Backbone as CSV, one residue per row, in Angstrom:
resi,resn,N_x,N_y,N_z,CA_x,CA_y,CA_z,C_x,C_y,C_z
1,UNK,275.311,296.773,166.394,276.112,297.101,165.314,275.325,296.879,164.123
2,UNK,274.622,295.648,163.888,273.966,295.645,162.514,272.877,296.662,162.141
3,UNK,272.273,297.124,163.425,271.380,298.058,163.341,271.823,299.415,162.591
4,UNK,273.056,299.827,163.358,273.958,300.963,162.873,274.319,300.981,161.157
5,UNK,274.895,299.644,161.038,275.166,299.272,159.569,273.966,299.424,158.601
6,UNK,272.904,298.884,158.954,271.616,298.953,158.297,271.114,300.553,157.950
7,UNK,271.240,301.401,159.141,270.850,302.662,159.077,271.664,303.542,158.151
8,UNK,273.298,303.288,158.319,274.106,303.963,157.635,273.931,303.519,156.009
9,UNK,273.700,302.261,155.723,273.462,301.680,154.225,272.369,302.653,153.692
10,UNK,271.228,302.668,154.563,270.008,303.312,154.377,270.182,304.745,153.931
11,UNK,270.847,305.531,154.809,271.236,306.945,154.502,272.233,307.060,153.353
12,UNK,272.922,306.218,153.040,273.895,306.360,151.907,272.948,306.202,150.607
13,UNK,272.107,305.123,150.706,271.236,305.001,149.699,270.321,306.120,149.318
14,UNK,269.496,306.735,150.435,268.930,308.041,150.117,269.740,309.031,149.629
15,UNK,270.986,309.295,149.938,271.636,310.294,149.613,272.049,310.142,147.830
16,UNK,272.378,308.975,147.621,272.604,308.517,146.264,271.418,308.688,145.388
17,UNK,270.293,308.489,145.926,269.166,308.669,144.965,268.612,310.024,144.836
18,UNK,268.894,310.802,145.582,268.627,312.436,145.535,269.414,312.980,144.398
19,UNK,268.715,313.793,143.632,269.567,314.527,142.575,269.211,316.010,142.783
20,UNK,270.130,316.918,142.448,269.921,318.065,142.778,268.781,318.839,141.614
21,UNK,268.173,319.765,142.069,267.324,320.357,141.446,267.636,321.091,140.121
22,UNK,267.224,320.922,138.993,267.581,321.769,137.726,267.519,323.083,137.901
23,UNK,268.124,323.919,137.197,268.199,325.388,137.243,266.681,325.734,136.550
24,UNK,266.146,326.907,137.051,264.864,327.141,136.394,265.086,327.497,134.917
25,UNK,264.029,327.033,134.061,264.342,327.596,132.621,263.111,328.451,132.167
26,UNK,262.966,329.472,132.808,261.804,330.525,132.538,262.381,331.126,131.246
27,UNK,263.471,331.806,131.087,264.113,332.376,129.905,264.937,331.485,129.179
28,UNK,264.658,331.120,127.959,265.495,330.475,127.024,266.854,331.123,126.734
29,UNK,267.979,330.310,126.488,269.197,331.002,126.287,269.294,331.805,124.979
30,UNK,269.793,332.865,124.949,270.009,333.745,123.738,270.949,332.900,122.634
31,UNK,270.411,333.094,121.462,271.413,332.476,120.357,272.672,333.092,120.332
32,UNK,273.646,332.636,120.131,275.028,333.050,120.103,275.417,332.652,118.589
33,UNK,274.974,333.470,117.447,275.457,333.129,116.139,276.772,334.025,116.177
34,UNK,277.848,333.134,115.413,279.194,333.763,115.242,279.522,334.075,113.807
35,UNK,280.355,334.771,113.627,280.521,335.182,112.161,280.912,333.946,111.233
36,UNK,281.367,332.982,111.896,281.855,331.812,111.156,280.470,331.141,110.642
37,UNK,279.469,330.963,111.630,278.220,330.450,111.362,277.439,331.202,110.346
38,UNK,277.488,332.526,110.337,276.685,333.261,109.134,277.427,333.059,107.912
39,UNK,278.905,333.000,107.920,279.579,332.737,106.683,279.234,331.406,105.968
40,UNK,278.949,330.421,106.787,278.704,329.159,106.445,277.418,329.082,105.742
41,UNK,276.481,329.730,106.401,274.983,330.111,105.898,275.004,330.671,104.631
42,UNK,275.759,331.686,104.452,275.854,332.602,103.275,276.521,331.568,102.034
43,UNK,277.505,330.935,102.396,278.183,329.839,101.386,277.301,329.011,101.092
44,UNK,276.489,328.409,101.865,275.360,327.528,101.516,274.283,328.014,100.668
45,UNK,273.871,329.247,101.050,272.743,330.045,100.267,273.076,330.352,99.022
46,UNK,274.220,330.812,98.823,274.573,331.367,97.420,274.272,330.770,96.257
47,UNK,274.539,329.328,96.216,274.021,328.703,94.833,272.557,328.553,95.027
48,UNK,271.913,328.648,95.903,270.467,328.431,95.876,270.015,329.537,95.177
49,UNK,270.508,330.888,95.646,269.883,332.088,95.334,270.358,332.187,93.751
50,UNK,271.430,331.917,93.415,271.691,331.887,92.013,270.993,331.139,91.145
51,UNK,270.597,329.928,91.526,269.574,329.065,90.860,268.241,329.625,90.719
52,UNK,267.879,330.133,91.738,266.338,330.810,91.814,266.386,331.970,90.797
53,UNK,267.669,332.713,90.736,267.652,333.969,89.867,267.507,333.550,88.341
54,UNK,268.131,332.381,87.923,267.929,331.948,86.436,266.914,331.081,86.243
55,UNK,266.057,330.801,87.214,264.992,329.870,87.160,264.042,330.271,85.932
56,UNK,263.857,331.719,86.007,262.448,332.304,85.264,263.230,332.259,83.889
57,UNK,264.609,332.493,83.349,265.162,332.329,82.217,265.138,331.069,81.668
58,UNK,265.258,330.327,82.479,265.259,328.748,81.841,263.982,328.472,81.619
59,UNK,262.902,328.672,82.258,261.474,328.189,81.964,261.008,329.138,80.714
60,UNK,261.493,330.314,80.506,260.915,330.900,79.411,261.595,330.242,78.077
61,UNK,262.923,329.840,78.279,263.593,329.222,77.089,262.843,327.738,76.907
62,UNK,262.402,327.030,77.836,261.800,326.031,77.811,260.469,326.230,77.026
63,UNK,259.559,327.098,77.473,258.400,327.308,76.952,258.505,327.762,75.669
64,UNK,259.597,328.457,75.013,259.602,328.726,73.710,260.144,327.603,72.891
65,UNK,260.948,326.918,73.303,261.288,325.452,72.539,260.051,324.624,72.306
66,UNK,259.193,324.664,73.349,258.048,323.914,73.231,256.970,324.447,72.363
67,UNK,256.836,325.586,72.227,255.896,326.269,71.262,256.673,326.090,69.738
68,UNK,257.936,326.137,69.554,258.588,325.998,68.274,258.403,324.619,67.767
69,UNK,258.376,323.611,68.479,258.158,322.216,68.155,256.823,321.989,67.631
70,UNK,256.707,321.353,66.410,255.403,321.032,65.669,254.713,319.867,66.516
């Protein structure tokens, strides 16, 4: 009886220790961008683009101001 209990406990222990094999990862999953994600990106990017557009004008004004100073 003790031998059976020990074998049963050992078998249960082996079954618990076994993990299923992970699925193959040869091909990465395709990105799934949604319309909401692109809208959020565009909303965040808009002020950055606007600042870059006026950066040259601001730099010209700063240069002109520096030249006018004695």
